[in-house]
C-alpha positions in Angstrom: -20.9 -3.5 7.6 -18.8 -1.2 5.4 -20.6 2.1 5.1 -17.9 4.7 4.4 -14.6 4.4 2.4 -11.6 6.6 2.1 -9.8 6.2 -1.3 -6.5 7.9 -2.3 -4.5 6.1 -5.0 -1.6 6.9 -7.2 -2.2 3.9 -9.4 -5.8 4.3 -10.8 -6.0 0.7 -12.1 -9.4 -0.8 -11.3 -10.5 2.3 -9.5 -13.7 2.9 -11.5 -14.8 -0.7 -11.1 -14.3 -0.6 -7.3 -16.0 2.8 -7.0 -19.0 1.5 -9.0 -19.3 -1.5 -6.7 -19.1 0.6 -3.6 -21.7 3.0 -4.9 -24.0 0.2 -5.9 -23.8 -1.1 -2.3 -24.5 2.4 -0.7 -20.9 2.9 0.5 -20.1 6.6 0.8 -16.7 7.4 -0.9 -14.4 10.2 0.4 -11.4 11.1 -1.8 -8.9 13.7 -2.8 -6.8 15.1 -5.6 -6.5 13.0 -8.8 -8.5 10.1 -7.2 -11.5 12.4 -6.6 -11.3 13.7 -10.1 -11.2 10.2 -11.6 -14.2 9.0 -9.6 -16.1 12.2 -10.4 -15.3 11.9 -14.1 -16.7 8.4 -14.1 -20.0 10.0 -13.0 -20.0 8.4 -9.6 -20.9 10.2 -6.3 -17.8 11.1 -4.2 -17.1 13.6 -1.4 -13.9 15.7 -1.2 -11.5 15.2 1.6 -11.6 19.0 2.1 -15.3 18.8 2.7 -14.6 16.4 5.6 -11.6 18.3 7.0 -12.9 21.8 6.4 -9.4 22.6 5.1 -8.2 23.1 1.5 -5.2 21.1 0.2 -2.0 23.2 0.7 1.6 23.1 -0.3 0.8 21.9 -3.8 -1.1 18.9 -2.3 1.6 17.9 0.2 -0.9 18.3 3.0 -4.5 17.2 2.5 -5.3 14.1 4.5 -3.1 14.7 7.6 -6.1 15.9 9.7 -7.9 14.7 12.9 -11.2 14.3 10.9 -9.4 11.8 8.7 -7.2 9.9 11.1 -9.7 9.9 14.0 -12.2 8.4 11.6 -9.7 5.6 10.7 -8.3 5.0 14.2 -11.4 5.0 16.3 -12.2 1.6 17.9 -15.7 0.3 18.2 -15.7 1.4 21.9 -14.7 4.9 20.9 -17.4 5.6 18.3 -19.5 7.6 20.8 -16.5 9.8 21.5 -15.9 10.2 17.8 -19.6 11.3 17.3 -19.2 13.8 20.1 -16.6 15.6 17.9 -18.9 15.4 14.9 -16.5 13.0 13.1 -17.7 10.0 11.1 -15.8 6.7 11.1 -14.2 5.1 8.0 -14.7 1.4 7.6 -12.6 0.9 4.5 -9.3 2.6 3.5 -7.9 2.1 -0.1 -4.5 3.6 -0.7 -1.5 2.9 -2.9 1.7 4.9 -2.7 3.7 7.2 -4.9 6.0 5.1 -7.1 9.3 5.8 -5.3 11.0 2.6 -6.3 10.1 3.1 -9.9 11.4 6.6 -10.2 14.6 5.6 -8.4 15.1 2.6 -10.7 14.8 5.0 -13.6 17.7 7.1 -12.3 16.0 9.9 -10.4 18.1 12.5 -8.8 17.8 13.3 -5.1 15.1 16.1 -5.5 12.9 14.0 -7.7 13.2 11.0 -5.4 12.3 13.2 -2.4 9.1 14.4 -4.2 8.1 10.8 -4.7 8.2 9.9 -1.0 4.6 9.5 0.1 3.8 10.8 3.6 0.0 10.9 3.9 -0.4 7.5 2.1 1.7 5.5 4.6 0.1 7.3 7.5 -3.4 6.3 6.4 -2.4 2.8 5.6 -0.7 2.3 9.0 -3.6 3.8 10.9 -6.1 1.5 9.1 -3.9 -1.6 9.5 -3.5 -0.8 13.3 -7.3 -0.7 13.6 -7.7 -4.1 11.8 -10.5 -5.3 14.3 -12.8 -2.7 12.7 -11.2 -1.3 9.5 -10.4 -3.0 6.2 -7.3 -1.7 4.4 -6.4 -2.3 0.8 -2.9 -1.3 -0.5 -2.8 -3.1 -3.8 -5.1 -2.6 -6.9 -4.6 -6.3 -7.6 -6.7 -7.0 -4.4 -9.8 -5.1 -5.5 -11.5 -8.2 -6.9 -10.7 -10.1 -3.7 -12.2 -7.3 -1.7 -15.4 -7.3 -3.8 -15.7 -11.1 -3.5 -15.2 -10.8 0.2 -17.9 -8.1 0.6 -20.3 -10.1 -1.5 -19.8 -13.1 0.7 -20.3 -11.1 3.9 -23.2 -8.8 3.1 -21.0 -5.7 2.3 -18.6 -6.5 5.1 -15.3 -8.3 5.6 -14.3 -11.1 8.0 -11.8 -10.9 10.8 -9.4 -13.2 8.9 -9.6 -11.0 5.8 -8.9 -7.8 7.7 -6.0 -9.4 9.4 -4.4 -10.6 6.2 -4.9 -7.2 4.6 -3.3 -5.5 7.6 -0.3 -7.9 7.4 0.2 -7.1 3.7 -0.1 -3.4 4.4 2.6 -3.3 7.1 4.9 -5.4 4.9 4.3 -2.9 2.1 5.0 0.2 4.2 8.0 -1.4 5.7 9.4 -2.2 2.2 8.6 1.3 1.1 10.6 2.8 4.0 13.5 0.3 3.3 13.7 1.4 -0.3 13.9 5.1 0.8 16.6 4.3 3.3 18.5 2.2 0.7 18.4 5.0 -1.8 19.6 7.6 0.7 22.3 5.3 1.9 23.6 4.9 -1.7 23.5 8.7 -2.2 25.5 9.2 1.0 28.0 6.6 0.1 28.6 8.0 -3.3 29.6 11.3 -1.7 31.6 9.8 1.2 34.6 7.9 -0.1 35.9 7.5 3.5 33.1 5.2 4.6 31.4 3.0 2.1 29.6 0.8 4.7 26.2 1.8 6.1 25.6 1.4 9.8 22.3 -0.3 9.1 21.1 -2.3 6.1 17.4 -3.2 5.7 16.2 -5.7 3.3 12.7 -5.9 1.8 12.2 -9.1 -0.2 9.2 -9.9 -2.5 8.2 -13.5 -3.3 9.0 -14.2 -7.0 7.5 -17.7 -7.0 7.0 -20.9 -5.1 9.6 -23.6 -5.9 8.8 -27.2 -6.6 10.2 -28.2 -3.2 13.1 -27.4 -0.8 16.4 -29.1 -0.3 14.5 -32.4 0.0 11.2 -33.4 -1.5 9.3 -33.2 1.9 10.4 -29.6 2.3 8.8 -26.4 0.9 10.6 -23.4 -0.5 10.1 -20.1 -2.2 12.3 -17.6 -4.1 12.4 -14.0 -2.9 14.1 -10.9 -4.6 15.0 -7.4 -3.5 13.1 -5.2 -5.9 15.4 -2.2 -5.0 18.2 -3.9 -6.9 16.8 -5.3 -10.2 19.0 -7.5 -12.4 21.7 -7.9 -9.8 21.1 -11.5 -8.8 19.9 -14.9 -10.1 16.3 -13.9 -9.3 16.3 -12.0 -12.6 17.9 -14.8 -14.7 16.1 -16.1 -17.7 15.6 -19.8 -18.0 16.4 -20.7 -21.6 15.2 -24.4 -21.5 14.2 -27.2 -19.2 12.1 -27.1 -16.1 11.8 -24.2 -13.7 14.8 -23.9 -11.4 14.5 -25.8 -8.1 15.9 -24.8 -4.7 19.0 -27.0 -5.3 19.5 -25.6 -8.8 19.5 -22.1 -7.4 21.7 -23.0 -4.5 24.2 -24.7 -6.9 24.2 -21.7 -9.2 
């Protein structure tokens, strides 16, 4: 059963609804920064991360969740809960985190310093810790999945199934991987713009997001989907506008 949740989100979409649901089902919420303020403003009970860690946020909020009382609570397996209790640390069963909008600010033309300030550190650390501990911990990295989480908890008496936690962990690792790829891509472009002698990076990482499922593949018995690299908007057919006719098929796209 989910008894304790850690919530730290940049995008506050759907936050109040989720917090209301958790509170109604007696799930304790721990939060920090703007997330804590938003939940408190909604008149819902919430505990500060600093009350759990015993440490105030420092460096302008750069360091607040990077603490054993947070990460041990996320990472502890079922067979380690007694050890956790011996250190007076309570486990987290649910982690809800979304990240600073690095790709958005870069797409808007951010300079290096602005881009660096929008690299999330604590968020990916919490997400990866929760996803690693998928046999026990549920992790949500996308506000669009809140309703899915609520429905799952309703079906499972305020808990989640093994299958659900697995799928959430898979999405989380894909998300953090794409996030790191976007950062590496930005820094590579910055380096290349300053180094005329070598325009070719030693490593290129791609992170592709599914745009839509196609009618079928090269032949009617095959399946296909279209993926795009969000780090380079408007640079390929994935951003083309269909003026008339049916949606483009695999063969249409291949021919184009």
